[in-house]
mmCIF file of the N, C-alpha and C atoms, coordinates in Angstrom:
data_MODEL
# 
_entry.id   MODEL 
# 
loop_
_atom_site.group_PDB 
_atom_site.id 
_atom_site.type_symbol 
_atom_site.label_atom_id 
_atom_site.label_alt_id 
_atom_site.label_comp_id 
_atom_site.label_asym_id 
_atom_site.label_entity_id 
_atom_site.label_seq_id 
_atom_site.pdbx_PDB_ins_code 
_atom_site.Cartn_x 
_atom_site.Cartn_y 
_atom_site.Cartn_z 
_atom_site.occupancy 
_atom_site.B_iso_or_equiv 
_atom_site.pdbx_formal_charge 
_atom_site.auth_seq_id 
_atom_site.auth_comp_id 
_atom_site.auth_asym_id 
_atom_site.auth_atom_id 
_atom_site.pdbx_PDB_model_num 
ATOM 1   N N  . MET A 1 1  ? -47.584 -36.673 -5.565  1.00 0.00 ? 1  MET A N  1 
ATOM 2   C CA . MET A 1 1  ? -48.345 -35.810 -5.569  1.00 0.00 ? 1  MET A CA 1 
ATOM 3   C C  . MET A 1 1  ? -49.123 -35.859 -6.417  1.00 0.00 ? 1  MET A C  1 
ATOM 4   N N  . HIS A 1 2  ? -50.346 -35.514 -6.250  1.00 0.00 ? 2  HIS A N  1 
ATOM 5   C CA . HIS A 1 2  ? -51.479 -35.628 -7.096  1.00 0.00 ? 2  HIS A CA 1 
ATOM 6   C C  . HIS A 1 2  ? -51.510 -34.695 -8.710  1.00 0.00 ? 2  HIS A C  1 
ATOM 7   N N  . SER A 1 3  ? -51.672 -35.485 -9.658  1.00 0.00 ? 3  SER A N  1 
ATOM 8   C CA . SER A 1 3  ? -51.439 -34.429 -10.877 1.00 0.00 ? 3  SER A CA 1 
ATOM 9   C C  . SER A 1 3  ? -52.077 -33.082 -10.971 1.00 0.00 ? 3  SER A C  1 
ATOM 10  N N  . THR A 1 4  ? -53.086 -33.285 -10.821 1.00 0.00 ? 4  THR A N  1 
ATOM 11  C CA . THR A 1 4  ? -53.889 -31.660 -10.389 1.00 0.00 ? 4  THR A CA 1 
ATOM 12  C C  . THR A 1 4  ? -53.117 -30.665 -9.801  1.00 0.00 ? 4  THR A C  1 
ATOM 13  N N  . THR A 1 5  ? -52.586 -31.077 -8.462  1.00 0.00 ? 5  THR A N  1 
ATOM 14  C CA . THR A 1 5  ? -51.955 -30.218 -7.738  1.00 0.00 ? 5  THR A CA 1 
ATOM 15  C C  . THR A 1 5  ? -50.468 -29.850 -8.398  1.00 0.00 ? 5  THR A C  1 
ATOM 16  N N  . THR A 1 6  ? -49.833 -30.862 -9.091  1.00 0.00 ? 6  THR A N  1 
ATOM 17  C CA . THR A 1 6  ? -48.857 -30.639 -9.888  1.00 0.00 ? 6  THR A CA 1 
ATOM 18  C C  . THR A 1 6  ? -48.948 -29.614 -10.969 1.00 0.00 ? 6  THR A C  1 
ATOM 19  N N  . THR A 1 7  ? -50.057 -29.812 -11.807 1.00 0.00 ? 7  THR A N  1 
ATOM 20  C CA . THR A 1 7  ? -50.465 -29.023 -12.753 1.00 0.00 ? 7  THR A CA 1 
ATOM 21  C C  . THR A 1 7  ? -50.807 -27.485 -12.308 1.00 0.00 ? 7  THR A C  1 
ATOM 22  N N  . LEU A 1 8  ? -51.396 -27.289 -11.078 1.00 0.00 ? 8  LEU A N  1 
ATOM 23  C CA . LEU A 1 8  ? -51.636 -26.048 -10.589 1.00 0.00 ? 8  LEU A CA 1 
ATOM 24  C C  . LEU A 1 8  ? -50.523 -25.363 -10.431 1.00 0.00 ? 8  LEU A C  1 
ATOM 25  N N  . GLU A 1 9  ? -49.237 -26.007 -9.849  1.00 0.00 ? 9  GLU A N  1 
ATOM 26  C CA . GLU A 1 9  ? -48.154 -25.388 -9.221  1.00 0.00 ? 9  GLU A CA 1 
ATOM 27  C C  . GLU A 1 9  ? -47.463 -25.074 -10.597 1.00 0.00 ? 9  GLU A C  1 
ATOM 28  N N  . THR A 1 10 ? -47.537 -25.778 -11.507 1.00 0.00 ? 10 THR A N  1 
ATOM 29  C CA . THR A 1 10 ? -46.805 -25.625 -12.692 1.00 0.00 ? 10 THR A CA 1 
ATOM 30  C C  . THR A 1 10 ? -47.349 -24.400 -13.242 1.00 0.00 ? 10 THR A C  1 
ATOM 31  N N  . LEU A 1 11 ? -48.356 -24.169 -13.512 1.00 0.00 ? 11 LEU A N  1 
ATOM 32  C CA . LEU A 1 11 ? -49.407 -23.042 -13.892 1.00 0.00 ? 11 LEU A CA 1 
ATOM 33  C C  . LEU A 1 11 ? -48.899 -21.630 -13.297 1.00 0.00 ? 11 LEU A C  1 
ATOM 34  N N  . TYR A 1 12 ? -49.004 -21.792 -11.874 1.00 0.00 ? 12 TYR A N  1 
ATOM 35  C CA . TYR A 1 12 ? -48.691 -20.846 -11.118 1.00 0.00 ? 12 TYR A CA 1 
ATOM 36  C C  . TYR A 1 12 ? -47.203 -20.157 -11.346 1.00 0.00 ? 12 TYR A C  1 
ATOM 37  N N  . ARG A 1 13 ? -46.560 -21.243 -11.365 1.00 0.00 ? 13 ARG A N  1 
ATOM 38  C CA . ARG A 1 13 ? -45.011 -20.810 -11.390 1.00 0.00 ? 13 ARG A CA 1 
ATOM 39  C C  . ARG A 1 13 ? -44.985 -20.167 -12.810 1.00 0.00 ? 13 ARG A C  1 
ATOM 40  N N  . ASN A 1 14 ? -45.281 -20.614 -14.022 1.00 0.00 ? 14 ASN A N  1 
ATOM 41  C CA . ASN A 1 14 ? -45.105 -20.299 -15.363 1.00 0.00 ? 14 ASN A CA 1 
ATOM 42  C C  . ASN A 1 14 ? -45.928 -18.963 -15.513 1.00 0.00 ? 14 ASN A C  1 
ATOM 43  N N  . ILE A 1 15 ? -46.928 -18.597 -14.634 1.00 0.00 ? 15 ILE A N  1 
ATOM 44  C CA . ILE A 1 15 ? -47.537 -17.380 -14.866 1.00 0.00 ? 15 ILE A CA 1 
ATOM 45  C C  . ILE A 1 15 ? -46.376 -16.300 -13.871 1.00 0.00 ? 15 ILE A C  1 
ATOM 46  N N  . GLY A 1 16 ? -45.783 -16.791 -13.280 1.00 0.00 ? 16 GLY A N  1 
ATOM 47  C CA . GLY A 1 16 ? -44.925 -15.773 -12.280 1.00 0.00 ? 16 GLY A CA 1 
ATOM 48  C C  . GLY A 1 16 ? -43.731 -15.676 -13.379 1.00 0.00 ? 16 GLY A C  1 
ATOM 49  N N  . GLU A 1 17 ? -43.327 -16.528 -14.180 1.00 0.00 ? 17 GLU A N  1 
ATOM 50  C CA . GLU A 1 17 ? -42.069 -16.260 -14.912 1.00 0.00 ? 17 GLU A CA 1 
ATOM 51  C C  . GLU A 1 17 ? -42.637 -15.485 -16.048 1.00 0.00 ? 17 GLU A C  1 
ATOM 52  N N  . MET A 1 18 ? -43.670 -15.367 -16.694 1.00 0.00 ? 18 MET A N  1 
ATOM 53  C CA . MET A 1 18 ? -43.954 -14.781 -17.654 1.00 0.00 ? 18 MET A CA 1 
ATOM 54  C C  . MET A 1 18 ? -44.371 -13.233 -17.154 1.00 0.00 ? 18 MET A C  1 
ATOM 55  N N  . MET A 1 19 ? -44.616 -12.921 -15.756 1.00 0.00 ? 19 MET A N  1 
ATOM 56  C CA . MET A 1 19 ? -44.603 -11.739 -15.473 1.00 0.00 ? 19 MET A CA 1 
ATOM 57  C C  . MET A 1 19 ? -43.205 -11.080 -15.513 1.00 0.00 ? 19 MET A C  1 
ATOM 58  N N  . THR A 1 20 ? -42.163 -11.836 -14.963 1.00 0.00 ? 20 THR A N  1 
ATOM 59  C CA . THR A 1 20 ? -40.913 -11.239 -14.783 1.00 0.00 ? 20 THR A CA 1 
ATOM 60  C C  . THR A 1 20 ? -40.065 -11.017 -16.186 1.00 0.00 ? 20 THR A C  1 
ATOM 61  N N  . ARG A 1 21 ? -40.518 -12.120 -17.120 1.00 0.00 ? 21 ARG A N  1 
ATOM 62  C CA . ARG A 1 21 ? -39.818 -11.937 -18.508 1.00 0.00 ? 21 ARG A CA 1 
ATOM 63  C C  . ARG A 1 21 ? -40.683 -10.864 -19.416 1.00 0.00 ? 21 ARG A C  1 
ATOM 64  N N  . ASP A 1 22 ? -41.849 -10.759 -19.327 1.00 0.00 ? 22 ASP A N  1 
ATOM 65  C CA . ASP A 1 22 ? -42.366 -10.020 -20.636 1.00 0.00 ? 22 ASP A CA 1 
ATOM 66  C C  . ASP A 1 22 ? -42.944 -8.749  -20.040 1.00 0.00 ? 22 ASP A C  1 
ATOM 67  N N  . ARG A 1 23 ? -41.832 -7.801  -19.447 1.00 0.00 ? 23 ARG A N  1 
ATOM 68  C CA . ARG A 1 23 ? -42.466 -6.627  -18.733 1.00 0.00 ? 23 ARG A CA 1 
ATOM 69  C C  . ARG A 1 23 ? -42.583 -5.710  -19.981 1.00 0.00 ? 23 ARG A C  1 
ATOM 70  N N  . ASN A 1 24 ? -41.969 -5.611  -20.916 1.00 0.00 ? 24 ASN A N  1 
ATOM 71  C CA . ASN A 1 24 ? -42.307 -4.670  -21.910 1.00 0.00 ? 24 ASN A CA 1 
ATOM 72  C C  . ASN A 1 24 ? -43.563 -4.776  -22.790 1.00 0.00 ? 24 ASN A C  1 
ATOM 73  N N  . LEU A 1 25 ? -44.442 -6.004  -22.345 1.00 0.00 ? 25 LEU A N  1 
ATOM 74  C CA . LEU A 1 25 ? -45.519 -5.930  -23.298 1.00 0.00 ? 25 LEU A CA 1 
ATOM 75  C C  . LEU A 1 25 ? -46.635 -5.311  -22.601 1.00 0.00 ? 25 LEU A C  1 
ATOM 76  N N  . GLU A 1 26 ? -46.433 -4.659  -21.512 1.00 0.00 ? 26 GLU A N  1 
ATOM 77  C CA . GLU A 1 26 ? -47.600 -3.768  -21.064 1.00 0.00 ? 26 GLU A CA 1 
ATOM 78  C C  . GLU A 1 26 ? -47.685 -2.597  -21.726 1.00 0.00 ? 26 GLU A C  1 
ATOM 79  N N  . ILE A 1 27 ? -46.570 -2.346  -22.727 1.00 0.00 ? 27 ILE A N  1 
ATOM 80  C CA . ILE A 1 27 ? -46.727 -1.042  -23.748 1.00 0.00 ? 27 ILE A CA 1 
ATOM 81  C C  . ILE A 1 27 ? -47.654 -1.438  -24.957 1.00 0.00 ? 27 ILE A C  1 
ATOM 82  N N  . ASP A 1 28 ? -47.525 -2.506  -25.274 1.00 0.00 ? 28 ASP A N  1 
ATOM 83  C CA . ASP A 1 28 ? -48.329 -2.930  -26.435 1.00 0.00 ? 28 ASP A CA 1 
ATOM 84  C C  . ASP A 1 28 ? -49.556 -3.212  -25.868 1.00 0.00 ? 28 ASP A C  1 
ATOM 85  N N  . PHE A 1 29 ? -49.818 -4.022  -24.851 1.00 0.00 ? 29 PHE A N  1 
ATOM 86  C CA . PHE A 1 29 ? -50.990 -4.708  -24.468 1.00 0.00 ? 29 PHE A CA 1 
ATOM 87  C C  . PHE A 1 29 ? -51.517 -4.161  -23.111 1.00 0.00 ? 29 PHE A C  1 
ATOM 88  N N  . PRO A 1 30 ? -51.971 -2.878  -22.911 1.00 0.00 ? 30 PRO A N  1 
ATOM 89  C CA . PRO A 1 30 ? -52.492 -2.252  -21.695 1.00 0.00 ? 30 PRO A CA 1 
ATOM 90  C C  . PRO A 1 30 ? -53.253 -3.561  -20.799 1.00 0.00 ? 30 PRO A C  1 
ATOM 91  N N  . GLY A 1 31 ? -53.153 -3.415  -19.635 1.00 0.00 ? 31 GLY A N  1 
ATOM 92  C CA . GLY A 1 31 ? -53.666 -4.322  -19.028 1.00 0.00 ? 31 GLY A CA 1 
ATOM 93  C C  . GLY A 1 31 ? -52.856 -6.002  -18.806 1.00 0.00 ? 31 GLY A C  1 
ATOM 94  N N  . TYR A 1 32 ? -51.799 -5.984  -19.678 1.00 0.00 ? 32 TYR A N  1 
ATOM 95  C CA . TYR A 1 32 ? -51.398 -7.416  -19.730 1.00 0.00 ? 32 TYR A CA 1 
ATOM 96  C C  . TYR A 1 32 ? -50.906 -7.835  -18.219 1.00 0.00 ? 32 TYR A C  1 
ATOM 97  N N  . ARG A 1 33 ? -49.893 -7.001  -17.572 1.00 0.00 ? 33 ARG A N  1 
ATOM 98  C CA . ARG A 1 33 ? -49.839 -7.396  -16.169 1.00 0.00 ? 33 ARG A CA 1 
ATOM 99  C C  . ARG A 1 33 ? -51.191 -7.908  -15.014 1.00 0.00 ? 33 ARG A C  1 
ATOM 100 N N  . GLN A 1 34 ? -51.833 -6.566  -15.375 1.00 0.00 ? 34 GLN A N  1 
ATOM 101 C CA . GLN A 1 34 ? -52.962 -6.942  -14.378 1.00 0.00 ? 34 GLN A CA 1 
ATOM 102 C C  . GLN A 1 34 ? -53.898 -8.271  -14.795 1.00 0.00 ? 34 GLN A C  1 
ATOM 103 N N  . GLY A 1 35 ? -53.787 -8.736  -16.237 1.00 0.00 ? 35 GLY A N  1 
ATOM 104 C CA . GLY A 1 35 ? -54.327 -9.735  -16.374 1.00 0.00 ? 35 GLY A CA 1 
ATOM 105 C C  . GLY A 1 35 ? -53.499 -10.922 -16.032 1.00 0.00 ? 35 GLY A C  1 
ATOM 106 N N  . LEU A 1 36 ? -52.400 -10.964 -15.875 1.00 0.00 ? 36 LEU A N  1 
ATOM 107 C CA . LEU A 1 36 ? -51.550 -11.836 -15.562 1.00 0.00 ? 36 LEU A CA 1 
ATOM 108 C C  . LEU A 1 36 ? -51.926 -12.068 -14.092 1.00 0.00 ? 36 LEU A C  1 
ATOM 109 N N  . GLU A 1 37 ? -51.623 -11.221 -13.247 1.00 0.00 ? 37 GLU A N  1 
ATOM 110 C CA . GLU A 1 37 ? -51.795 -10.967 -11.865 1.00 0.00 ? 37 GLU A CA 1 
ATOM 111 C C  . GLU A 1 37 ? -53.120 -11.685 -11.503 1.00 0.00 ? 37 GLU A C  1 
ATOM 112 N N  . THR A 1 38 ? -54.176 -11.588 -12.015 1.00 0.00 ? 38 THR A N  1 
ATOM 113 C CA . THR A 1 38 ? -55.590 -12.046 -11.971 1.00 0.00 ? 38 THR A CA 1 
ATOM 114 C C  . THR A 1 38 ? -55.631 -13.429 -12.090 1.00 0.00 ? 38 THR A C  1 
ATOM 115 N N  . ALA A 1 39 ? -54.686 -13.698 -13.109 1.00 0.00 ? 39 ALA A N  1 
ATOM 116 C CA . ALA A 1 39 ? -54.576 -15.211 -13.459 1.00 0.00 ? 39 ALA A CA 1 
ATOM 117 C C  . ALA A 1 39 ? -53.787 -16.114 -12.404 1.00 0.00 ? 39 ALA A C  1 
ATOM 118 N N  . ARG A 1 40 ? -52.951 -15.384 -12.266 1.00 0.00 ? 40 ARG A N  1 
ATOM 119 C CA . ARG A 1 40 ? -52.155 -16.415 -10.889 1.00 0.00 ? 40 ARG A CA 1 
ATOM 120 C C  . ARG A 1 40 ? -52.959 -16.041 -9.444  1.00 0.00 ? 40 ARG A C  1 
ATOM 121 N N  . LEU A 1 41 ? -53.452 -15.221 -9.231  1.00 0.00 ? 41 LEU A N  1 
ATOM 122 C CA . LEU A 1 41 ? -54.448 -15.405 -8.091  1.00 0.00 ? 41 LEU A CA 1 
ATOM 123 C C  . LEU A 1 41 ? -55.592 -16.408 -8.393  1.00 0.00 ? 41 LEU A C  1 
ATOM 124 N N  . TYR A 1 42 ? -55.791 -16.519 -9.601  1.00 0.00 ? 42 TYR A N  1 
ATOM 125 C CA . TYR A 1 42 ? -57.223 -17.433 -9.594  1.00 0.00 ? 42 TYR A CA 1 
ATOM 126 C C  . TYR A 1 42 ? -56.455 -18.897 -9.576  1.00 0.00 ? 42 TYR A C  1 
ATOM 127 N N  . VAL A 1 43 ? -55.468 -19.094 -9.986  1.00 0.00 ? 43 VAL A N  1 
ATOM 128 C CA . VAL A 1 43 ? -54.668 -20.280 -10.003 1.00 0.00 ? 43 VAL A CA 1 
ATOM 129 C C  . VAL A 1 43 ? -54.385 -20.751 -8.753  1.00 0.00 ? 43 VAL A C  1 
ATOM 130 N N  . LEU A 1 44 ? -53.747 -19.696 -7.732  1.00 0.00 ? 44 LEU A N  1 
ATOM 131 C CA . LEU A 1 44 ? -53.499 -19.932 -6.438  1.00 0.00 ? 44 LEU A CA 1 
ATOM 132 C C  . LEU A 1 44 ? -54.749 -20.148 -5.606  1.00 0.00 ? 44 LEU A C  1 
ATOM 133 N N  . ASP A 1 45 ? -55.795 -19.565 -6.020  1.00 0.00 ? 45 ASP A N  1 
ATOM 134 C CA . ASP A 1 45 ? -57.143 -19.895 -5.164  1.00 0.00 ? 45 ASP A CA 1 
ATOM 135 C C  . ASP A 1 45 ? -57.725 -21.412 -5.445  1.00 0.00 ? 45 ASP A C  1 
ATOM 136 N N  . GLU A 1 46 ? -57.524 -21.782 -6.729  1.00 0.00 ? 46 GLU A N  1 
ATOM 137 C CA . GLU A 1 46 ? -57.927 -23.191 -7.063  1.00 0.00 ? 46 GLU A CA 1 
ATOM 138 C C  . GLU A 1 46 ? -57.248 -24.055 -6.312  1.00 0.00 ? 46 GLU A C  1 
ATOM 139 N N  . LEU A 1 47 ? -56.018 -23.882 -6.153  1.00 0.00 ? 47 LEU A N  1 
ATOM 140 C CA . LEU A 1 47 ? -54.572 -24.784 -5.470  1.00 0.00 ? 47 LEU A CA 1 
ATOM 141 C C  . LEU A 1 47 ? -55.253 -24.795 -4.252  1.00 0.00 ? 47 LEU A C  1 
ATOM 142 N N  . ALA A 1 48 ? -55.605 -23.911 -3.505  1.00 0.00 ? 48 ALA A N  1 
ATOM 143 C CA . ALA A 1 48 ? -55.809 -23.673 -2.040  1.00 0.00 ? 48 ALA A CA 1 
ATOM 144 C C  . ALA A 1 48 ? -56.840 -24.354 -1.751  1.00 0.00 ? 48 ALA A C  1 
ATOM 145 N N  . ARG A 1 49 ? -58.092 -24.163 -2.880  1.00 0.00 ? 49 ARG A N  1 
ATOM 146 C CA . ARG A 1 49 ? -59.364 -25.215 -2.864  1.00 0.00 ? 49 ARG A CA 1 
ATOM 147 C C  . ARG A 1 49 ? -59.038 -26.638 -3.045  1.00 0.00 ? 49 ARG A C  1 
ATOM 148 N N  . TYR A 1 50 ? -58.285 -26.920 -3.940  1.00 0.00 ? 50 TYR A N  1 
ATOM 149 C CA . TYR A 1 50 ? -58.032 -28.414 -4.044  1.00 0.00 ? 50 TYR A CA 1 
ATOM 150 C C  . TYR A 1 50 ? -57.182 -29.025 -2.765  1.00 0.00 ? 50 TYR A C  1 
ATOM 151 N N  . SER A 1 51 ? -56.226 -28.355 -2.445  1.00 0.00 ? 51 SER A N  1 
ATOM 152 C CA . SER A 1 51 ? -55.737 -28.617 -1.541  1.00 0.00 ? 51 SER A CA 1 
ATOM 153 C C  . SER A 1 51 ? -56.327 -28.810 -0.159  1.00 0.00 ? 51 SER A C  1 
ATOM 154 N N  . ALA A 1 52 ? -57.470 -28.041 0.209   1.00 0.00 ? 52 ALA A N  1 
ATOM 155 C CA . ALA A 1 52 ? -58.341 -28.250 1.234   1.00 0.00 ? 52 ALA A CA 1 
ATOM 156 C C  . ALA A 1 52 ? -59.010 -29.000 1.037   1.00 0.00 ? 52 ALA A C  1 
ATOM 157 N N  . PHE A 1 53 ? -59.689 -29.581 -0.160  1.00 0.00 ? 53 PHE A N  1 
ATOM 158 C CA . PHE A 1 53 ? -60.773 -30.525 -0.426  1.00 0.00 ? 53 PHE A CA 1 
ATOM 159 C C  . PHE A 1 53 ? -59.885 -32.086 -0.210  1.00 0.00 ? 53 PHE A C  1 
ATOM 160 N N  . SER A 1 54 ? -58.721 -31.797 -0.646  1.00 0.00 ? 54 SER A N  1 
ATOM 161 C CA . SER A 1 54 ? -57.877 -33.093 -0.667  1.00 0.00 ? 54 SER A CA 1 
ATOM 162 C C  . SER A 1 54 ? -57.722 -33.490 0.940   1.00 0.00 ? 54 SER A C  1 
ATOM 163 N N  . MET A 1 55 ? -57.473 -32.686 1.720   1.00 0.00 ? 55 MET A N  1 
ATOM 164 C CA . MET A 1 55 ? -57.214 -32.841 3.288   1.00 0.00 ? 55 MET A CA 1 
ATOM 165 C C  . MET A 1 55 ? -58.435 -33.017 3.823   1.00 0.00 ? 55 MET A C  1 
ATOM 166 N N  . ALA A 1 56 ? -59.656 -32.557 3.443   1.00 0.00 ? 56 ALA A N  1 
ATOM 167 C CA . ALA A 1 56 ? -60.882 -32.981 3.974   1.00 0.00 ? 56 ALA A CA 1 
ATOM 168 C C  . ALA A 1 56 ? -61.474 -34.258 3.620   1.00 0.00 ? 56 ALA A C  1 
ATOM 169 N N  . ARG A 1 57 ? -61.076 -34.817 2.434   1.00 0.00 ? 57 ARG A N  1 
ATOM 170 C CA . ARG A 1 57 ? -61.123 -36.031 2.173   1.00 0.00 ? 57 ARG A CA 1 
ATOM 171 C C  . ARG A 1 57 ? -60.471 -37.001 2.523   1.00 0.00 ? 57 ARG A C  1 
ATOM 172 N N  . LYS A 1 58 ? -59.174 -36.805 2.735   1.00 0.00 ? 58 LYS A N  1 
ATOM 173 C CA . LYS A 1 58 ? -58.257 -37.421 3.523   1.00 0.00 ? 58 LYS A CA 1 
ATOM 174 C C  . LYS A 1 58 ? -58.661 -37.780 5.308   1.00 0.00 ? 58 LYS A C  1 
ATOM 175 N N  . ASP A 1 59 ? -58.949 -36.609 5.851   1.00 0.00 ? 59 ASP A N  1 
ATOM 176 C CA . ASP A 1 59 ? -59.521 -36.697 7.216   1.00 0.00 ? 59 ASP A CA 1 
ATOM 177 C C  . ASP A 1 59 ? -60.746 -37.372 7.039   1.00 0.00 ? 59 ASP A C  1 
ATOM 178 N N  . SER A 1 60 ? -61.571 -37.600 6.309   1.00 0.00 ? 60 SER A N  1 
ATOM 179 C CA . SER A 1 60 ? -63.140 -38.255 6.167   1.00 0.00 ? 60 SER A CA 1 
ATOM 180 C C  . SER A 1 60 ? -62.461 -39.900 6.296   1.00 0.00 ? 60 SER A C  1 
ATOM 181 N N  . ALA A 1 61 ? -61.527 -40.127 5.474   1.00 0.00 ? 61 ALA A N  1 
ATOM 182 C CA . ALA A 1 61 ? -61.335 -41.577 5.248   1.00 0.00 ? 61 ALA A CA 1 
ATOM 183 C C  . ALA A 1 61 ? -60.516 -41.968 6.617   1.00 0.00 ? 61 ALA A C  1 
ATOM 184 N N  . GLU A 1 62 ? -59.809 -41.266 7.264   1.00 0.00 ? 62 GLU A N  1 
ATOM 185 C CA . GLU A 1 62 ? -59.219 -41.725 8.453   1.00 0.00 ? 62 GLU A CA 1 
ATOM 186 C C  . GLU A 1 62 ? -60.207 -41.951 9.673   1.00 0.00 ? 62 GLU A C  1 
ATOM 187 N N  . LYS A 1 63 ? -61.261 -40.687 9.736   1.00 0.00 ? 63 LYS A N  1 
ATOM 188 C CA . LYS A 1 63 ? -62.051 -41.136 10.543  1.00 0.00 ? 63 LYS A CA 1 
ATOM 189 C C  . LYS A 1 63 ? -63.188 -42.357 10.251  1.00 0.00 ? 63 LYS A C  1 
ATOM 190 N N  . LYS A 1 64 ? -63.355 -42.690 8.908   1.00 0.00 ? 64 LYS A N  1 
ATOM 191 C CA . LYS A 1 64 ? -63.961 -44.203 8.713   1.00 0.00 ? 64 LYS A CA 1 
ATOM 192 C C  . LYS A 1 64 ? -63.354 -45.258 9.067   1.00 0.00 ? 64 LYS A C  1 
ATOM 193 N N  . ALA A 1 65 ? -61.875 -45.108 8.778   1.00 0.00 ? 65 ALA A N  1 
ATOM 194 C CA . ALA A 1 65 ? -60.989 -46.187 8.980   1.00 0.00 ? 65 ALA A CA 1 
ATOM 195 C C  . ALA A 1 65 ? -61.011 -46.409 10.852  1.00 0.00 ? 65 ALA A C  1 
ATOM 196 N N  . ARG A 1 66 ? -60.708 -45.176 11.289  1.00 0.00 ? 66 ARG A N  1 
ATOM 197 C CA . ARG A 1 66 ? -60.827 -45.696 13.086  1.00 0.00 ? 66 ARG A CA 1 
ATOM 198 C C  . ARG A 1 66 ? -62.456 -45.969 13.702  1.00 0.00 ? 66 ARG A C  1 
ATOM 199 N N  . ALA A 1 67 ? -63.274 -45.598 12.866  1.00 0.00 ? 67 ALA A N  1 
ATOM 200 C CA . ALA A 1 67 ? -64.393 -46.213 13.170  1.00 0.00 ? 67 ALA A CA 1 
ATOM 201 C C  . ALA A 1 67 ? -64.929 -47.584 12.876  1.00 0.00 ? 67 ALA A C  1 
ATOM 202 N N  . ALA A 1 68 ? -64.074 -48.103 11.815  1.00 0.00 ? 68 ALA A N  1 
ATOM 203 C CA . ALA A 1 68 ? -64.575 -49.626 11.510  1.00 0.00 ? 68 ALA A CA 1 
ATOM 204 C C  . ALA A 1 68 ? -63.822 -50.259 12.276  1.00 0.00 ? 68 ALA A C  1 
# 
């Protein structure tokens, strides 16, 4: 697996753990949970974008190999 994908997956998982573990921080820091949810969605979006880019690059390489 590519290091970028692994890093994004790890970040997504870690943010999820923070959301479940640090529930009481919302009292001290209003918007804490919403910020984590936003960050997690951003990471998920980047992971999807990177995966789609990787698949497109792989498909392009396969087409070039078939054409040659």
